[in-house]
N, C-alpha and C positions, 0 to 999 in steps of 0.2 A: 519552406513550410510557411503557411499563412501565419501572421502574428496572432491573430485571434485564436486560431486552432492551437497554436503553441502554448498560449496562456491557459486556455482551457485544459489542455493535457497536463501541464505542470500543476496547476491547482487540483486537478483530479488525482495526480500521483501523490501530491502532499496530503490531501484529505483522506484518501484511502489508506495511505501509510499510517496516518494518525489513528484512524479507525481500527486498523488491524493491530496496532501497537497497543491500544487501550482496551479493546473489547474482550480479549480472553481473560483479562484480570478483573473485569467487572462483574457485578451480581447478575447482570443480564445473561451472561454466558452460562451461569449455573441454573438459573431460573427462567428458562424460556419454554414457550409451548412445544416446540419441535423436539426438544431433548427428552421430554417426558415420554413421548411416543416411540422413542428408539429402543432396541433391545438392550438389556443390562450391560453386556460386554462392549457394545459400541459406546454406550453412555459413559462407562468408566474410562474408555480410551479417550474420549473427547474432553473429559474433565481432568485427565492427567496433566501434571505440570510441564511434561516434556512436550506434548502436543501444543499446549498453550504457548510455550516458548517458540516452537516452530512457526506458529502463526504470528507471534510478535516479531520474530526474525524476518518474515516476509514483509511485515509492516515497515520495518527498519530499512530493508532493501528498497522497498517502494519509495520512502522518503529520500533515500540516497539518489535514486533515479531522478526524482524531481528537482533535487539540488544540482545534480550534474547537468540536467537540462538547462538550468538557469545559468550555470557557470559556462557551459558550451556557448550559449548565446552571448554572454558578456566578453568572452575571450575573443570571439570573431564577429564583430557587429556588422561587417560587410560581406559575410560569407555568401549570402545570396546575391549580392551585386556583382561578384566576380565568378561567372560560371567558368567551369573547366574547358580548356580549349581542345 
């Protein structure tokens, strides 16, 4: 994989993970324009702490994917130099 593309992908994973980890517990989650226009049952579901925990868990997984991509590259610096025979 191209080094530039890999760096962009790692940064994207880490940023999106941090965003998904923080956003459900911020005031923006409760007071946004789109949430006001949803039916009451769906609004209550989206504001429930279990749903917020699921979204935060996806954020943690995204951060772990970014970290594993960094560690994979650090473990095998010449992986692209030695193609399989």
